[in-house]
N, C-alpha and C positions, 0 to 999 in steps of 0.2 A: 522240219519243214519238208513237205512233199512237193510243193510247187517249184517253179524256177523263177529267179529274179534277174531280169536283164535291164541294165541301165545304159543310157546314152549320155556321152559327155562331149564337150567341144567348145571352142571359142565362139565369139559372136559371128553370126552369119555363115556358119559352116553347113547349115541344112539339117541340123540335128533333129529339130521338131518334125520336119518333113519326112526324114528317113525313119525315125522311130514310129511315126504314124503309119508309114507304108508297111513296115514290118508287122505292126499290129493287124492291119487289114489283111495282109497275106496269111498270117497264122489263123485269123478268124475264118477265112475262106477254107482253110484246111481243117476246119471244125475243132480247132484247139480251144480249150477253155483259157481265155486270155483277157486281161484288163489293161487299159492304157491310162497312165497318169502323168501329170507334169509337176515339176518341183521348182520353186515353192508353189503350192496350190493343191487342187483336187478335193479338198474338203472345205467346208464353209469357213472354218477358222483359218486354215492355211491360205485361202484365197485373199482374205482380208489382210493377212500379214504380207502377202505378195504385193498388194497395192501400196502398202507403206514402203516396202523395200525398193520398189522400182519407180516410185514417184520422184521425178526430177526436182520437185520443189523441196525435197528432204535432203538438201545438199550439205547440211551440217551434221548429219548422222555420223557417229564415231564408228571406227572399225570394229570395236568391241560390241557395240549395239547391233551393228549389221550382222556380225557372225552369230550372235545369240538369237536374233530374229529368224535367221535361216534355220538354225537348229530347232527353234520352237515350232516352226512350220513343218519341219521334217518329222519331229517327234509325233505330231498330230496325225500326219499321213501314214506313218508306220503303224501306230496304234489303232487307228480307225479303219485303215484299208489294207496296207501291205501285209502285215503279219496275219490277219485273219484269212486273206486270200491265199497266201502261201500254205497255210495249214490245211486248206481245202484242196490243195493240189493244182491251183490255178497258176498260169504263167503271168507274171507281173512285168509289164514293160514301163519303165519310168524315164521320162525326159529330165535328166539330172538327178544326182543324189549326193552323198557325202563328198565324193571326189571334187565336186564343184566348189565346195567351201574350202577345201584344202588348196585348190588351185587359185581361186579368186581372192579369198581373204588371207590365206597363208602365203603362197608365193606372190600373189598380186599386191597385197597390202602389207606384207611383212610380219604378219602375226605368227606366233609360235605354233609350228605345225604339230608338234607332239601334243600340245594342249588342245588344239582343235580336234585331233584324233580322240583324245580322252573324252571330251565333251560329246563328240560324235558317237562314240560307243554307248554312252549313257542315253543320248537322244534317240538312237535307233534300236535300242534294246539288244545291241550286239549283232543285228542283222546285216549281212554283207551280200552284195550281188554275186550271183553265180558267174555272170559274164558282164563285163563293161566294155562298150564299144566307144572308142575315142575317135571322132571324126576330125582328122587333121587337115587344116587348110591354112595357108599363109595368112597372117594377121591382116595385111593390107587388103587382100581379096575379100575376106570376110566382112570387114568394116565397110566396104563399098556398098554392100547390101543394106547397110544401116544409115544411109545418107538422109533419110527422112527424119521423122520425129524420133529422137533417141530417149531411152529411159536413163535412169540415174547411173547405172553401171556402164552402159554403152558410151556415155559421154566422157568417160575417163580417158586419160592420155594414151597415146600409141605405146609408150614405154610400159605402161601398166598392162596392156593387152599382150605385149610381147612376153612379159613375166608370167602371165597366166598360161600362155601356150607352152612356154618352157617348163612350167610346173607340171602341166599335164604329161609332157613327154618324160619328165623325171619320174613321175608316178608309174607310168607305163613300164619304164625300165626296171623299177623296183618290184613290180607285180606282173610280170609277163604272162603268167598263167591265167590271170583274171582279166587284165586290161589289154585289149587288142586294138592296135592302131590301124585305122583304115584311111588311106589317102583319098580325099574327096575328088571325084571325077567331075568333069564338066557335065556329063550326062548323068542325071540323078538315078536313072535306072541301072547304070553300070555300078554305081556305088551301092545301090540296094542289092544287086546280085552278090556282091562281095559280102555284104552283111548277112544275107540269107545262108550263104555257104558257111560262115562262121557259126551262126546259130545252130545249124544242123550238126556241126562237129562238136560244139562245146556245151550246148544248153538243151536242145529239144530232141 
C-alpha cells in the first residue's frame, strides 16, 4: 500500500466527525491527494446498512447481528474504496473503523474481543490504519451534545458508554504506536492543531 490510512475514533459527542472533516479540508488545501469517508457508510450498500444499524426502532437487534452488520458495511467500504485508494497512493481519512467495533460491541456489549478481531481481519482484508486518533472526552460531556433525537446506539445506558470509553483507552494502551489519544479542548481549533501536529509526525 502506497497511501496513508488515518482513522478517527471516539465516544459519542466528542467532535470526531468535525475534527476528521477539518483535517481533510486542511490536507486538501495543501494539495494532498486525500479522500474522506465515514463508517458505517460511504458506499451505497454500506449506507443502507448504516440506516438499519442506527434506526432506534430496531431495538431488538442482537449483539451478534449488530457486530456482523458493522463488519459487512466495513468490508464493502474497504473493498470498494479504501483498498483501491491506498494502492493509488491516496491519503484515506475515515471517521471510525475496526476499533469502533472492538470498543462498542466488545467492551461495550461484552462480546469476545479476540473473535471480533478475527472477523475484523477477514472483513478488512487485513488492512490496518497507519494512524488512529482517539478523541477523548468525558462521557457526560459528550452525551450532553446528544440531547436531541438519539440513534439506537446513543440511547444506551451511561454505564455502556463508560465501558466504551474505557475500552478505547485500553486499546490505546496496547497499541501506543498507532493509537494516539488527544484530549478534546473547548476550542475546536486547538484540538485540530494537536491533530495536525500528530499527522505531520506520524502519517504525512
